[in-house]
N, C-alpha and C positions, 0 to 999 in steps of 0.2 A: 542315719547321720543327722536327720532333721525330722522334727515333728510338725513341720509346716504342711499345709494342705497341698495337694498336687498342682494347683494352679500357681503356687508361689515357687520361685526359684530357690535352689539350695544356696546357703550363705557361705559355704566354705571356699567358693571361687568368686573373686571379685574383679571387675575390670578397673583399670586405672587410666588407660588412654586408648582411643579409637583413631586409627588412620583409615579414612573412608574415601573411596573414589567411585564416582558414578558417571556413566555415559548414557545419554538420553537418545531415544529413537522415537521422535514424534510420530512418524509415519506408521510405525507398528504399535504405538501407544505402549511402549515398553522401556525398560532400562536394564542395564547390566551394572553390576557393582563388584567391588573388591574391598575387603576389609582386613586389617591387621589390628588385633586387639591385644594390648599389653595387659596381662592379667596376673593375679597372684593366687596361687593355690595354697590354701591355709592348712588343709589336711590332704593326705594322699587320696587321689581321686581316680576312679575307674571310668568316669565319663564327665563331660562338660555339657550342661543344660543351659540353653539360651531361649529367648523368645523369638519366634519367627512365624509369620502368617502370610500366606499367598506368595511365598518366595520359593524358588527352586535353587537349592544349594548344590553346586556341582563339585565342589572341592573343599576340603578342610584338612589342614595340617597344624600341628603344634611344634613350635621351635624353641630351642633353649641351648645356649652355649654352642651354637653351630650344629646341633643335632636337629633332625626333623623326624617327627613321629606322625605317620598318617593316621587318619581317623575316619571311621565309617559314619555316615550320616543317616539318621532315622528321624521320624517325626511322631509327635504326639499331637495330632491335629485338634483334638477336643480342647487341649490346654494351650494351643498356639505355641508349641515348643518344638525346638529341634534339639536332638541329642547327638553329640559327637563322642564316639567311643574309640579311643586310641588303641593301637595294637598292644600297648603296655600301659600300666597305671602311671599316672603323673605324680612325680615327687613334689613335695612342698617347695614353694618358692616361685620366682617369676617365670612366666611362659609367654610366648607370642602365639596367638591363635590366628591363623590366616584362612580366609574364606573367599570363594568366588560364588556369585549368585546372580539371579535374574528375577525381575518382577514386572508387574503391569502398572502403567500409568492409568489409574482407574478414573471413572467419572462420578464417584460417589462422595467427593469432597472430604476424603479421609486418607491418611497415609500419604503416599506420593501420588498426586492426582493431576488431571488436566483441567484447565480453565480456558475458555475461549471468549473472544470478543470480535466485533466487526471494526475494521479500520474505517477511516473516513471515506475511502474509495469503495467500501462495501465488501472487500475481501476479508476472509476469515483468518484470524491469527490465533495461535495456541500458546499457552503458558503451562509450564510444569511448576507445581508448587507443593508445599507440604502442610499437613495439619496432623500433629502427632498426639495431642492431648485427647483422651487420657492414655490409651494404650495402643497407638497406631504407628509408633516408630518401628515396631516389629514388621510392619508391612513394607518398609523401605530397606531395612538391613537387619541381619540377625544381631540381637543385642540383649542386654540385661534390662528389660523394659519395665522396671519398677523404680519409683522415685528416689529410693535411698541408695541405689547403685550409681552414685555420682561418679563421673569421669570427665576427662578433658577430651577434646575432639580436634582433629586436623582433617579438613574436608577439601577434596578436589573434585571439580566438575568438568567434564568434557562436553562442550556445547557447540552449537553452530556459531560461527564467527560473528554473525550479525546480531546476536542476542546478548542481553545483559544477564550476568550470573551473580547472584547474591547469596550470602550465608551469614552465620552468626557473627563472624569477625571480619576484619578488613582483608581485602585482597592483597596478597603478597607477590603474586606473579601471574602473568597471562602470556601464553606462548602458542603460536599457531602450530598445528601438528599435521596439516594437510587435509585434503578432502573437505575443505570448507569448515574445519572445526578448530577449536582452540582449547587448551587445557588451562583452567583457572584454579589457582591454589589459594587457600585462605589461612590466616594465622591460627595458631592454636588457641582454643577457647579457654575460658575459666572452667573449673570443675562444676558440672551441672548434670541434671537429670536428662534422660533420653527424650522425654516429651517436649523439651525445649529446643531440640535441634531443628534447624530450618534451612531450607534451600528453595530458591525461586529462580527460574530461568524464563526469560521472555523478552519481548520488544518494549522494554520500559524506558521512560524518561525520568529524570531526577532533578530536583532542585540542587543548586550549588550548596556544598557543605556549609553549614552554619556552625561556628565554633561556640560551644556552650561549656564554659569552664574546662576547656581543653578537650572536649568530646565532639567529634564531627557528627552533625545531625543532618539527615536528608529525608525528603519525602519522595517516594517513587510512585509512578502511576503509568497507565497506558497512554500512548501518544495522543496529544491534543487536549490534555486535561490539566495543563500547567496552571491555568487561571483558577483552578479549584483547590489548589494546595496551600493557599495563603494562611488560612486559619489553622490548619494542621501544623504548619511550620511554627507559627507564633505560639500556639498553645503547647506544642511539644517542647519548644525551647524553654518556655516558662515552667512547665512541669519538671523537666530535667533539673533545672536550677533550683526550683523550689524544694524538691525532695532531697537533693544533695545537702542543702542547708538544713532541712527539717530533721533528717536522720543523722546528720553530722558524719556521714560515711560516703566516700566517693562512689560514683557510678561504677559498677563492677566490670563493664565491658570496655572494648577499645573503640567502638563507634556505635551509632544508633540510627538505623534506618526504619522508617515507617512506610509500609507499602500497601497500596490498595489492590485487591485481587477481585476481578469481576465475579467469580463464583466462589462463595465462601459461606460455610454452613453457620458459623457462629457470628458474633459481632466483631471480635478481634481475638488475637492470640499473642501472648506475651513472650514469644521466642526471644531469647537474649540477643540483643543487637539487631534483630530483624523481625520487627513486630508486623504481623499480617492483619489486614482489616477487610471487612466488607466495605465496598466503596462508599456507601452512605455514611459510614462511621468515620471516614477520613477526609473525603473530598466534598466541598460545599462551595457554591458560588457566593460572591460577596453580597449579592442582593437576596440572600436566603432568609428564611424565617428564623426568629430567635431560637425556637425549640430545636431547629435543625443545627444551628451553630452550637448550641449548648450540648447537644448530643456529641458532636465531634470533640469539643473540648473535654467533656467528661470521659469519653471512651479513651482518648489519648492520655488523659490523666490516670485513668485506671490501669492501662497497660504499662505506663511508665512507672507507676508505683510498684508493679509486679517485678521490676528489675531488682528491687530489694526484697519485697515480700512475695516469695515464690521462686525467684531465680537464684538470688544470693543465698537465701534461707528458704528451705523447702520442707514441706510436711513429709513424714516418714512413710505414710500410707494414706490412701484416699479418704479415710474418714476425717483426716485433718485438713481437707481441702479448704475449709473455712479460713484457716490460717493464711491462705493465699487470697481467696476471693472476697471474704468479708473485709479484710484489711484494704484490699485494692479499691473496693467500693467506697469505704470510709475515706480513704486518701484521695480518691478522685474528686469527691465533694469538697474536701479541704483545699485542694489545689485549685479547683475551678472557682470556688468562692473567693480565693485570693486573686485569681486572674480576672474575674468579672463579678465583683460584689453586687452590681446592680441586678444581676440575674436572680439573686436570692435562691441559690440551688438547694440550700439546706431546707428552706420552706417547701420547695417542690419535692424534696425527698420524702416529705410526709405522705405523698400519694403512694410512693413505693413501699414505705413502711406499712401503710394501711393495707396494701395488697398482700404483703407478707403476713400480717396479722390475720387476714382473711383465711389464708391457707393454714396458718398456725392455730386457727380456731376449730380445725377438723379433728376427728378421731384418727384419721389417716395421716396426720402430720408426723413429723419426726423431730428428734433433737437436732440442734445445730451440728453437733458432732455425733455421728451415728455409725455403728459398726458396718464396715464394708468388707465383704468376703471376696467373691470373684471379681476380677477387674471390671467386667461389664456393669456390675452394680454401682460403680463410681458414677455412671451417667445420671443416676437419681440425685446425686449430690449437687449438680449444677442447676439450682433452682432458687426461688425467692427466699427459702429458709437460709441457705448458705449465704447468698449475696445480701439480701435486704434485711432480713431479721438479724443476720450476723453483724452487718454494718450498724444497725440500730443499737444492738447491744454494746458495740464498741463505742458509739457516740454517747450512750448513756453512761458508760464507765468513764470516758474522758471528761464529761461534764461533771461527774461526781468527784473524780480525783483531782481535776484541774489540769489545764493544758501542760504546764511545766512538768509536773510529776509524771503524767502520761508519756510525754516525749522522752523523758529521762529513762523510763522503763523500756520503751521501744528501742532506744539506742543501746541499752545494756543487752537486750535480746538479740538484736541484729549483729552487734559486734562479737558477742560470745559465740554465736552459731553460724557465722558467715562461712559459706561453701559447704555447709553441713545440713543435716535434717533434724527436725524437731517434732515434739508432740506438744499438746496444748499446755501441759503443766510447765513446760519450759518458759512459756510466755507469762504464766501467772507468777513464776519465780522472779522473773525480771521486773514485772510491774510491782510486785511487793517490795523489792529492793528499791525501786525508783520512787515509790510513793510512801512507803512505810505503812500502807493500809492492808487489811486482810482481804486481798483481792480474790484469792482462791475460794474462800468460804462463800463469798458473794456470787462470783461468776460461775461456779460449778452448777448452781441451780438454774442458770440461764442457758448454759451451753450443753449440759448433759441430760436435760429432761425436756420433753416435748411440751408445746403449748405455752401459754402465758396467763398471768392472773388478770382478774378484774378487781379493782379496788373500789369498794363502795363506801360512800361517806353519808352519814346521817347525824342530825342533831341529837345529842345524847339526852336532852331533856333536863329538867331541874333548873337551878338558878345560875349555873356556872357558864353556860354558853359553850360547853364542851362539845366536841365532835367525835363520833365513833367511826373507826375505819375497820373494814373487814376485807380479807382477801380470799379468793377461791379461784379455781381454774375456770376459764370461760370457754364454753363450747357454742358454736354457731347454731347447733341444732337444739339448744336449750337443755341439754343433758345436765343432770345435777353434778355437783362438785365431786371430783374423784379423789380428793384428799391431798393432791400435790400442793406444795408451798414453795415460795420463792423468797429470797432475800431481796426485798424491793427497795431500791434507792428512792424513797418517797419524797417528793418535793411539792410543797404546798405554797400557794400565794393567796392572800385574802385581804379584805378591807377591814381595818381595825375600827374601833368605836370612834376614834378621833379623826377618821377619814384617811389616815395614812395607810400605806400598803405594807403588810407584814409578810414575812416568809418563814418557813419552817422546813427543816430537812432531817430525815432520819432513815435508818435501815430498818425496814418493817419486815420482820421474819416470823411473826406469829399469826394466828388466825384472826385476832382482833386486838385493837388497842384504842384507848380513848385519850384524847389530847385536849387540854385547855389551851387554846391558842392565845398567845400573849396579846392583850389589848383588845380582844374580840368583843368583850362585853357579855352581859347576861343573856342577850338574845342570840348570841353567836355572831359570826362574821356577817357583814352586810352582803358579801359574796365570797365564795371559796372556789378556788381552782385546784383540783387535784391534777398533778403532773405539770407543774410550772415549766414553761418552755417547751413542753411536749416532747422532751427527750426520753422519757421513760417508756420502756417497751411493755406497757400494760394499758388496759382500758380503765376508764373511770366511770363510775355510776353515782348518782346522787339521789337522795330521797326527794320527795315532791317539793318540799320547801326550799332546799338548797338548789334544786334545779331551777325553780322559779326565780330565785335571787340571781343565779348565774346568767340566766337568759336575759335578765334585765340589765346586765353589765357587760354585754358583748363587746362594747367599745373599749373595755379594759384589757381585752385579749389581743395578742398579736396574731398574724395570719396562721402560723403553725398551730397555735392553740385553738383557733376557731376551726381549722381543718380537723384537728383531733376530736373536738366536740362533735362535729358532724359525723365522722366515721364511727365514733363510739356510740352515739345515739342511734345511728342507722343499724349497727351491728346488734344492738339490744332489741331493736324492732324486729329484725329478721329472726333472732333467736326466740322471740316471744316473751322477752323480759320487759318490753315496753310497747305501748300501742303505736301503730304506724302514725297515728295522729300526732304523737309527741315529736316524731322526726319531721313531719311535714310542717308543724308549727315552728320548729327551729329553722327550717329552710325559709319559711316566710319571714321570720325575724331577720334573716341574712340576705333579703332580696336586694339590698343596696350595697352588699359587700363587693369590694373591688378586687378581691384576690382570685386569680384564675384557678388555683388549686382547690380552694373552697368550692368553686363552681364545678370543677371536675368531679369532686366527690358527690355533690348534689346531683350532677348529671348521671353518674353511675347508679345512684339510688333510684332516680326516676326511670332509667332504662330497665332496671329490674322490675319495677312496678309495671312498666309497659309489657314485660314478658308474662306477668301473672294475671293481668286484669282482663275482664271481658270487654266486648265492644262498647257497651254503654259506659263502662268505667274509663275506657280509652278516650272517649270524647271528653270526659271531664279532665283526664290527665293532660290532654293536648291544650285545652283551654286554660287549665291551671298553670301549665308550663309557660304559656304566653303571658299570663298575668304575673307570673313570678319573675321571669327574666326580661320581659319586654321593656319595662320602664328603664332598667339599667342600660340595656343596649341602646335605647333611644337617647340616653344621656351621653354615652361615649361615642355613638355614631359609627358610621362606616369608615370615616377618614380620621386618622390620627393627627395629633398636633405635634409640633416639633419638640415640645417640652414635656410630653407625657412620659410616665415612668415605664420601665421595661415590663413591669407587671401588668400595666394596662394594655400594652401591646400584646401580651399573651392572653389577656382576658377576652379580647374582641373575638378571636376565632372560636373560643369555647362557647361563647354566647351565640354566635352565628350557627355553629353546629347544633346546639341544643334547640334553638328556635326553628331553624330551617329543616331539621330532620324530625326530631321527636315532636316539637310544637307545631309543625306544619304551618308556620307563620307566613301568610301570603306576602306580606311586605318584605320580609327577609328573603324569601325565595325569589321575589322579583328583583331585589337588589343583587343577589348572587347571580341571577341569570343575566342581568344587565352588564355586570362586570365580566362575566364569562363571554358574552357576545362581543364585548369591546376587545377582549383578548384575541378574538378571531381576526380583528382588524389591525392587530399589532400593538395594542395597548397591553402592557404586561400586567398580569394579575398581581395585586399587592402580595408581597412575599409571605407575610405572616398570615394572610387569609387564603392563600392559594389552595391548600388542602381542604379547608372548610368549604370553600366555594365549590370545588370539584365534587365533593360528596353531596352537598345540598342540591346541586344541579342534577346529579345522578338520581338522587332520591325523588326529586320533583319532576324529572323529565321523562322522556320516552326514548324511542330507538334513535332518533336523530342525535340527542345529547350523548347517549351511550356510545354511539359510533364515533362521535368526535373525541370522547375521552379515550376510546381505544386507539384511535389514530395518534393521539398525543402520547399515549404510552409507547406506541411503536416507534415514534420519532423523537423520544425524549433526549434532550441534550445533556442533562445532568442526572446523576444517580437519584437525586431527590425527586425530580419530575417523573422518572420511570416508576418509582414506588408509589408516588402520589396518585398518578392516574391509573395504575394497576389496581390499587386498593379502592379507588372510586368506582371501578366497574362493579364491585360487589355491594355498593351502597344503594343500588336500584331497588325499587319496590315492585317492579314488573316481573312476574314469575318467568316469563319467556326470556327476559334479559338476565335474570338470575341464572337460569340454565346456561345461557351463553357465557356468562362470567365463569361458571364452573368449568365449562369446556376449555376456556382460556387457561384456567389454573393448571390443567393437566396437559396443556399443549406444549409444543416445542417453542412457542413464542415466549414462554416464561422460563426464566432460569429456575433450576430445581431448588435453589435456595429460597425463592420467593413464592412458588406455588403453594406450599403448605400454609403460608400466612394469608393468602387470598382465600383459600378454602376455609380456614379458621374464622376469618372475619365474616364470611357468609353464614357459617354454622352458628355464629354468635348473635345472629339477628332474628327477630321474630318472623320476618317475612321469608327468610332463607333457610332456616334451620332444618326443615324436613327435606328440602331438595338437596342440601349439602350432605345430610346424613345418607341419603340414597346414593349420592355420588361417591361417598366413602366406600359403601358396600360394593358398588359396581366397578370401582377403579382400584380395589384393594391390592391386587397383584402388581399393578403399575406403581402404586405408592411404595410398596416394599422394594420394588426393583429399581426405581428411579430416584426417589427422594432421600436426602441425607438421613441416616437411621436415627440420629440423635434428635432430629426435629419432629419426627412423626408423632411421638407421644404428646407433643405440645398441641397438636391439632385437637386432640380430645379435650384440652382445657376449655374449649368452647361448648362442650356438651351440656352444661347446665341450662343453656338457652332452650333446650328441648322441652323445658317445662311448658313452653307455649303450646306444644302439640299435645300435651297431656300425658297421663300416667301410662296409657297403652303404648304410645310412641317411645316413651322412656324405657319401658320394659323391653320393647323390641330391640332398642339400641344395646341394652345391657346383655340380652341374650346373644346378640351378634358378637359383642366383645368377648363373652365367655367362649364362644365357638371359634374365635380367631385370636388366640393369645399372641401378644407381640413378642414377649420374651425379654423385653427391656422397657424401661420407663414405667414399670408396673405401678410404682407409687404415684406418679403423676396421673395415671389413668384412674386409680382408686380414688384420688382426691377429686377428680372431675365427677365421678359417679356419686360420691358423697354429697357434693354441692348440688347435683341434680336432685337428689332426694330432699335436701334442705329446701330447695326452691319449690318443690312440689308440696311440701308440708306448709311452707310459708303461704303459698297460693290458697290452699284450703283454709288456713287459719284466718287470713285477712279478708276473705271474700265478702263477709258480711259488713265489715266496717270500712272497706276501702272507698266506696262511693261517697259516703258522707265526709270522710277525711279529704278526699280529692276536691270536693266541692268548696272547701275552705282554703285550698292551696293558693298562695299568692296574695 
């Protein structure tokens, strides 16, 4: 009847509506459920196949026109399917499938699971909550757990009387049923995919509903955290109103709750009407750091955008997840920039784009849209290629088409496909109608093939001042061009002969083109910038003369363009296409730059140098770091002024971290220790410096400081403090304390959502990488049993730091990985291994030149 693979469900039976009822038993960590699914049989059927995992289905019948047909239940466990075989074939038309089942409230942060927290009086409280993306709804109820089987839902929860119960839609009734329980019913939802169903039960408090264009909006949290909900409410109200106007389509739900869950594997989840969050992504004190506030606003914006991109319109299968996540990432930046333009989030996104291009420079990268077979393969799609490269490509397209044409196309797309499922070509169709431009021909080269180009510019010679441009694929390991080509929206800015600024834009789709730039003169432009605005998803390279001219005109570039220049130059150095000295000379030219993200990029490069250099070179690196960043820090100082920009506020902790950790600057370390000691006496740490100070104190201190940091982690009053002091434990340079930090990562003191990130932070450091790797080997069974499965592959993303320990240690780690295949996240692990090899080659290649180059740093 179908040529689909066995892990896909047959298409001749489709659900239209689910009536679901659940009763929770916290003491037994279990639930019982009942479901009636209104379905349509399109062709006569001898069986009904649904998804089910870790469920015990005790009863199944099919009903129609007063008739009831019993069905035998069997399981295909490898495919996570249940099969209902009725005593007679099912005729075409509508049927009701009725089921009773039981399941476990697990501790693995997937499906229907438990979360716990301590009340103010020290007693332990439990929460039942859900996380269904990608394919874990089947762990809560038997269902058609594929995104294009959209249906409506009516949900009922039987819960203890003293607990709050929430779901996707508004509550329509609540009645006591005895034994200290009540039955809560929720309104029928819109038509949506199973992975968006949500249920949360626990002792929550909520803000008063805020009316946003007729939609009631609330923030929910565990007791005592009401003072932390202020920004979530403000940014959520702004985002909801912003997107309703931007898309010209009403919010598709009947209410919108944002709820903070103490144990949560991801950052947040876009369940329609009930968005779930890790606490640090939703709750933040008023005196928090700018970066902490920006994270809340951006994550809230991201999840709110999903109500349209993902919930209202959904991809047909998981290879199209970029239609959800890339758009939500793009839209979060658009909304946050409107909410707080002083934060300059588009400039900061350049750091994320650079991270995506780093991964995209590998042989083991993938296209933005990549075939997904078995459902578990979808986990590899939730990465920087989907989110950050995808969003970068969309921003490039929006800048090229123009805001109005882009918005017009999106409105056409959303309106045409609302409550339905799409593929990428549906989006291109709508954007072509909205813009009148050949979007498909351009964008297919960006979405359907892996990697990205490097565009090289060189003076063509002769008397015309022309410039020749060439494109090829860029590989971080320096591999030669593989022949791939892109349709590049090439944007150029240059200085004309008369001193005015000229611009040129073209779609560059050939190997090479030569342009006579208008007004440039016979000597060529006084300076030329390839990638005007830094919106293009490509790297730029310049011949020696054009690079000299551009480096002399850095004041003509905005912060995004300077960041792009830093990351492009450093990538060329790692790939062996430019000497390290060229990158360090650029860093020196930027030593008075006041942009925090430029300094983040410089810091990342210097930390890689720290990983690959020997002890003699390290001494030069530390001195060079102090010479490079010290004068700028002395200029801005420890204390901010009332009128300084938001960017300067963000710059200060970047410099403190760089100087206090890598640079081992005694004055900065003393300043950090002074402020840390004052905080013991009740003087609060400056909010924007708290994380940097904690890490510098850990790096420079000993057991006393480490113990204080641990105590602060244990007694943290906010989610931010808890993460801040936990991560600081791993910043120590003392091997004995590093070992203690690793013990903490695996202990019950740390939530399973946070342990992997502490381990990864230690693995990513020169001083801790070997100890961290040994901890992975010795705790492997615990890791698999306790930690969220989707987070485990991310730990290996820190593997490239093993370059510090040398080729033998790297080979040992790779042998161990081969002997312990994970079974998911394979691409992430392959990328980490490739980057480790690139780092080893980089260390060998620069060994001879590094000392001389570092001696001139600063």
